[in-house]
N, C-alpha and C positions, 0 to 999 in steps of 0.2 A: 066449255065444253072440252069433249078430249077426242082427239085429234090422232084418230087408231092409225092414223099411215108411222107418226110419228114416230109412235109411241116402239110401231112394229121398225122400224129403221133403226135405231136409238139401242131394241134388242138385238138388233141385227147384225153393227156396225159390234158392239160389246161381243158378240160370240165367236166376230171373227179375226177380231185384236188381242186378245184378251189373252195372260198368262197362268194356267191351271192344269190341278192332275186331268182337266172331262179336256182341254184342250186336244194335250199331250204334246207334243214331235211339231202340229202341226202348226201353236201356242208358242214357237220360240222364233216369230218375230222372221221365218221362212220367206215371207212375200219377198219375192226382191230375188230372193237366191241362188232364180233358176237360170237369168238372165243378166242378171249385175246392177252395175246400184241405177239409183233413179232419172230423168233428168235432170239439172241443178242439183245432183244429192238429194234432191228429196228423200225426207224419211215417215215414212206412215203412221210410224209408232210412234215419234217426240210429238208429246206434247195431252197424251194421252191419260184422263185417270187413273190417278195410284193403285182407284182400288178394284180395280182391272186386273190389278196384279196379285194373286191370289199369295201365291206365294209359297205355293202346297208342294210346287213339281221342281228336279232339280232336273234343269234343261243338261249336262252328263252323263244326267241316268239312259242306260240304255231302254229302248222302248218295244223290245223282244232281246226274245232267251239266243243266248249264244252274238248278238248281235255286239261286236267293240264300244 
């Protein structure tokens, strides 16, 4: 049997946390930057699979024309 719900949640989780050109600035570990650190300094990006970091995007490159 295939657990469609589990597979869909896995795809969603990867899309939410991957570091890639497709994810853009949203993929630059943005979670928590607006409100500070999480309780007990929990890091939602710790322990993610290495293949979720595609290495195809410079996190310091400007997203938009005119951005510093």
